[in-house]
C-alpha positions as CSV (number, residue, x, y, z in Angstrom):
1,M,-91.8,150.9,-113.4
2,K,-91.0,150.9,-109.7
3,Y,-90.1,154.2,-108.0
4,A,-87.9,154.8,-105.1
5,L,-89.4,158.3,-104.6
6,E,-92.8,159.8,-105.7
7,I,-93.6,163.5,-105.1
8,Q,-96.9,165.1,-105.8
9,G,-97.7,168.8,-105.2
10,L,-94.8,169.4,-102.8
11,V,-94.8,172.9,-101.3
12,K,-92.4,174.5,-98.8
13,K,-93.1,178.0,-97.6
14,Y,-90.7,180.3,-95.7
15,G,-93.0,183.2,-94.8
16,K,-94.2,184.5,-98.1
17,F,-91.5,182.8,-100.1
18,N,-92.1,179.4,-101.7
19,A,-88.9,177.4,-101.9
20,L,-91.0,174.6,-103.5
21,N,-94.0,175.5,-105.5
22,G,-96.1,172.4,-106.3
23,L,-93.2,170.1,-107.2
24,N,-94.0,166.8,-108.9
25,M,-91.3,164.1,-109.5
26,T,-90.8,160.4,-109.8
27,I,-87.4,158.7,-109.3
28,P,-87.0,155.2,-110.7
29,V,-85.5,152.5,-108.4
30,G,-81.8,151.8,-109.1
31,S,-81.3,155.0,-111.1
32,I,-78.6,157.6,-110.8
33,F,-80.8,160.7,-111.0
34,G,-79.4,164.2,-111.7
35,L,-81.0,167.3,-110.3
36,V,-80.2,170.4,-112.4
37,G,-81.2,174.0,-111.6
38,A,-79.9,177.4,-110.7
39,N,-79.2,178.5,-107.2
40,G,-82.6,178.9,-105.5
41,A,-84.3,176.4,-107.8
42,G,-85.3,174.3,-104.7
43,K,-82.9,171.3,-105.1
44,T,-81.5,171.5,-101.6
45,T,-84.9,172.1,-100.0
46,F,-86.2,169.0,-101.9
47,M,-83.4,166.8,-100.7
48,S,-83.8,168.1,-97.1
49,I,-87.5,167.3,-97.0
50,C,-87.0,163.8,-98.5
51,S,-84.4,163.0,-95.9
52,G,-86.3,164.3,-92.9
53,L,-84.3,167.4,-92.2
54,V,-87.1,169.8,-93.1
55,K,-90.8,169.5,-92.9
56,P,-92.9,170.2,-96.0
57,T,-95.8,172.7,-95.9
58,T,-98.1,170.5,-98.1
59,G,-97.8,167.7,-100.6
60,R,-97.5,163.9,-100.8
61,I,-94.2,162.1,-100.4
62,D,-93.7,158.3,-100.8
63,I,-90.2,157.1,-100.1
64,L,-89.3,153.5,-100.9
65,E,-93.1,152.7,-100.9
66,R,-93.2,153.4,-97.1
67,G,-94.7,156.8,-97.0
68,P,-93.0,160.1,-96.0
69,F,-89.8,160.1,-94.1
70,D,-90.1,158.4,-90.7
71,I,-87.0,157.9,-88.6
72,D,-88.3,154.6,-87.3
73,V,-89.1,153.3,-90.8
74,H,-86.3,154.8,-93.0
75,S,-83.4,154.8,-90.6
76,G,-80.4,153.3,-92.5
77,L,-82.3,153.1,-95.7
78,V,-82.2,156.9,-96.6
79,T,-79.0,158.9,-96.3
80,I,-77.9,162.4,-97.4
81,L,-74.7,164.3,-98.0
82,P,-75.7,167.9,-97.3
83,Q,-74.2,170.7,-99.4
84,D,-72.5,172.5,-96.5
85,S,-71.9,169.6,-94.2
86,G,-69.5,170.0,-91.3
87,L,-68.0,167.5,-88.8
88,P,-66.6,167.9,-85.3
89,H,-62.9,168.9,-85.7
90,Y,-61.5,167.0,-82.7
91,T,-63.1,163.6,-83.6
92,K,-61.2,160.9,-85.4
93,V,-62.2,159.9,-88.9
94,E,-63.0,156.3,-88.0
95,A,-64.9,157.3,-84.9
96,I,-67.3,159.7,-86.6
97,L,-68.2,157.1,-89.2
98,Q,-68.8,154.5,-86.5
99,Y,-71.0,157.0,-84.7
100,Y,-73.1,157.5,-87.8
101,G,-73.2,153.8,-88.4
102,R,-74.7,153.2,-84.9
103,L,-77.2,156.0,-85.6
104,A,-78.3,154.0,-88.7
105,G,-78.9,150.9,-86.6
106,L,-75.7,149.0,-87.1
107,S,-74.1,147.1,-84.2
108,S,-70.6,148.3,-83.0
109,R,-68.9,145.5,-85.0
110,E,-71.0,146.2,-88.1
111,A,-70.4,150.0,-87.8
112,L,-66.6,149.5,-87.6
113,R,-66.6,147.2,-90.6
114,A,-68.9,149.5,-92.6
115,S,-66.7,152.5,-91.7
116,H,-63.6,150.8,-93.0
117,A,-65.3,149.8,-96.2
118,A,-66.6,153.3,-96.8
119,L,-63.2,154.9,-96.1
120,D,-61.5,152.5,-98.5
121,A,-64.1,153.3,-101.2
122,V,-63.2,157.1,-101.1
123,N,-59.4,156.5,-100.6
124,L,-59.3,157.6,-97.0
125,Y,-58.6,154.3,-95.2
126,D,-55.0,155.4,-94.4
127,R,-56.4,158.5,-92.6
128,R,-58.8,156.5,-90.4
129,K,-57.0,157.4,-87.1
130,S,-56.5,161.1,-88.1
131,L,-58.4,163.9,-86.5
132,I,-60.9,165.5,-88.8
133,R,-59.3,168.9,-88.3
134,S,-56.2,167.6,-90.0
135,L,-58.0,166.8,-93.3
136,S,-57.8,169.0,-96.3
137,H,-61.1,170.4,-97.8
138,G,-61.1,167.7,-100.5
139,M,-60.5,164.9,-97.9
140,L,-63.3,166.3,-95.7
141,R,-65.7,166.2,-98.7
142,R,-64.7,162.6,-99.4
143,L,-65.3,161.7,-95.8
144,T,-68.8,163.2,-95.9
145,V,-69.5,161.2,-99.1
146,A,-68.3,158.0,-97.2
147,Q,-70.9,158.6,-94.5
148,A,-73.7,158.7,-97.0
149,F,-72.8,155.2,-98.2
150,L,-72.5,153.6,-94.7
151,G,-74.2,150.3,-94.3
152,D,-76.8,149.4,-96.9
153,P,-78.8,152.6,-97.8
154,Q,-81.3,152.2,-100.6
155,L,-81.9,155.9,-101.4
156,I,-78.9,158.3,-101.2
157,F,-79.0,162.1,-101.7
158,L,-75.7,163.8,-102.7
159,D,-75.8,167.6,-102.8
160,E,-72.8,168.9,-104.7
161,P,-70.6,165.9,-104.0
162,M,-67.8,167.0,-106.4
163,S,-67.3,170.4,-104.6
164,G,-63.6,171.0,-103.8
165,L,-62.3,167.7,-105.2
166,D,-59.2,167.5,-107.4
167,P,-59.5,166.0,-110.9
168,R,-58.3,162.6,-109.8
169,E,-60.8,162.4,-106.9
170,V,-63.6,163.6,-109.2
171,Y,-62.8,160.7,-111.5
172,N,-62.7,158.2,-108.6
173,L,-66.0,159.5,-107.1
174,R,-67.6,159.3,-110.5
175,E,-66.6,155.7,-110.9
176,F,-67.7,154.9,-107.4
177,I,-71.2,156.3,-108.0
178,R,-71.4,154.5,-111.3
179,S,-70.6,151.2,-109.6
180,H,-73.9,151.5,-107.6
181,R,-76.2,151.8,-110.7
182,G,-79.0,149.4,-110.4
183,K,-78.1,148.5,-106.8
184,K,-79.1,151.8,-105.1
185,T,-81.0,154.9,-106.1
186,I,-78.7,157.9,-106.0
187,V,-80.0,161.5,-106.4
188,V,-77.2,163.9,-107.3
189,S,-77.3,167.7,-107.4
190,S,-74.5,169.5,-109.1
191,H,-73.8,172.7,-111.1
192,I,-71.1,170.8,-113.1
193,L,-73.4,169.5,-115.8
194,S,-70.6,167.8,-117.8
195,E,-70.0,165.6,-114.7
196,L,-73.7,164.7,-114.3
197,Q,-73.8,163.8,-118.0
198,Q,-71.1,161.2,-117.5
199,F,-72.8,159.1,-114.8
200,C,-76.5,159.9,-114.6
201,D,-79.2,157.9,-116.4
202,H,-82.1,160.2,-115.5
203,V,-82.2,164.0,-115.2
204,A,-84.7,166.6,-113.9
205,F,-84.6,170.3,-114.6
206,M,-85.9,172.5,-111.8
207,K,-86.8,176.2,-111.7
208,T,-88.3,178.3,-108.9
209,G,-89.4,175.3,-107.0
210,R,-91.1,173.6,-109.9
211,L,-90.2,170.7,-112.2
212,M,-89.6,171.9,-115.7
213,E,-88.8,168.5,-117.2
214,Q,-87.6,165.1,-116.3
215,A,-86.6,162.2,-118.6
216,P,-84.0,159.6,-119.2
217,L,-80.7,161.3,-120.1
218,E,-80.6,159.5,-123.4
219,D,-83.9,161.0,-124.4
220,I,-82.9,164.5,-123.5
221,L,-79.7,164.4,-125.5
222,S,-81.1,162.8,-128.6
223,R,-83.8,165.3,-129.6
224,G,-83.5,165.9,-133.3
225,L,-80.1,165.5,-134.9
226,T,-77.4,167.6,-133.2
227,L,-73.8,167.7,-134.2
228,R,-71.1,169.4,-132.0
229,Y,-67.9,170.6,-133.7
230,Q,-65.2,171.0,-131.1
231,L,-62.7,173.7,-132.3
232,S,-59.1,173.9,-131.2
233,P,-58.4,176.3,-128.4
234,S,-56.2,178.4,-130.8
235,S,-58.7,178.3,-133.6
236,P,-60.3,181.6,-134.8
237,D,-64.0,181.9,-134.3
238,P,-66.1,180.6,-137.1
239,N,-68.1,182.9,-139.4
240,V,-71.6,181.8,-138.1
241,D,-73.4,184.3,-140.4
242,K,-71.8,182.9,-143.5
243,L,-72.4,179.3,-142.4
244,T,-76.1,180.1,-141.6
245,Q,-76.5,181.7,-145.0
246,N,-75.1,178.7,-146.8
247,F,-76.9,176.1,-144.7
248,Q,-80.3,177.6,-144.1
249,A,-82.0,174.3,-143.3
250,Y,-80.0,174.0,-140.0
251,R,-79.7,176.0,-136.8
252,I,-76.1,176.9,-136.2
253,E,-74.7,178.4,-132.9
254,F,-71.3,179.0,-131.6
255,H,-70.5,178.8,-127.9
256,S,-67.2,180.6,-127.2
257,S,-67.0,179.3,-123.6
258,N,-66.3,175.7,-124.7
259,R,-65.3,176.4,-128.3
260,Q,-68.1,174.4,-129.7
261,L,-70.1,175.0,-132.9
262,I,-73.5,173.3,-132.6
263,L,-75.6,172.3,-135.6
264,T,-79.2,171.2,-135.1
265,A,-81.0,169.5,-138.0
266,D,-84.7,169.0,-137.3
267,G,-85.5,167.6,-140.7
268,A,-84.3,164.6,-142.7
269,G,-80.7,163.6,-143.3
270,T,-78.1,161.6,-141.6
271,A,-75.0,162.8,-139.6
272,A,-72.8,161.4,-142.3
273,D,-74.6,163.3,-145.1
274,I,-74.5,166.6,-143.1
275,N,-70.8,166.2,-142.3
276,K,-69.9,165.5,-145.9
277,M,-71.3,168.9,-146.8
278,F,-70.7,170.9,-143.7
279,I,-67.1,170.1,-142.6
280,P,-65.4,171.3,-145.8
281,A,-67.4,174.5,-145.6
282,L,-66.5,174.9,-141.9
283,L,-62.7,174.3,-142.6
284,N,-62.9,176.8,-145.5
285,T,-63.7,179.5,-143.0
286,G,-60.2,179.0,-141.5
287,V,-61.1,177.2,-138.3
288,R,-59.2,174.3,-136.8
289,L,-61.4,171.3,-135.9
290,D,-60.4,168.8,-133.1
291,Q,-63.4,166.5,-133.1
292,V,-67.0,166.0,-134.1
293,L,-69.5,164.8,-131.5
294,L,-73.0,163.4,-132.2
295,G,-75.8,164.4,-129.9
296,S,-76.5,167.4,-127.7
297,D,-75.0,168.0,-124.2
298,L,-76.8,168.5,-120.9
299,E,-75.7,172.1,-120.5
300,T,-77.1,173.1,-123.8
301,E,-80.4,171.3,-123.2
302,Y,-80.8,172.9,-119.7
303,L,-80.0,176.4,-120.9
304,E,-82.6,176.0,-123.7
305,A,-85.2,174.6,-121.4
306,S,-84.7,177.2,-118.7
307,G,-84.6,180.1,-121.1
């Protein structure tokens, strides 16, 4: 397998504090790679080092098989959307993207063409002549996403790209990112794990500057046999103690935050066999069931892995 990014023993110290603490990670070429971790896990520091914004203390970095970040080598090939990016308020939308395009090595004509294509992709083409100060928060976020896709970058870092977007634009951005699978390598950090689950194909869990686990998303979600029973919003809570007593071969948990009852079966048996026995017993407790989902979800797996 070819890797767009290989990290070995990456350390970043700020005084006595280690933001990264011997991080090891490999990111496959063409993947949409999700970074998951709490605040302070080191996700932003990791992205900043890989894009040349911050220098590491120690460790080995190989970006696109061309060594650590070098402006002369990686210009135009590696881009980043920082988490708290800001743009000059009195610059026009089109002009700032042209400026970034020139910094990435594009000619004036190429930069103009690339800026129009990027604005069209994030539904901002009609605001190309507007001042940045006139944009809403969501529009500004989409503009910063557009700059990360200018030209033909091969490795793109997106730090919390969904922040501040309305549901329609979250959907549009999700589909836009999906459209680049296999064509570019995209590393996405987000606290909205349900969103990452919808478009990532690889995921890494980080904690206190270290890698806890990384794997294809499919492998993470298919451990054992997991069934998720989605209860109606108005449904009473299930009697978990009674269900556990009657089905001692399974691990049963109820998550009130999303109204899901999760059954994990580590032994033999198919989903159909389990549902044949379990659903009537569940309905007999008085709950109202909306749907049954096969497989775990990213949030559950991360919470279990991080303790």
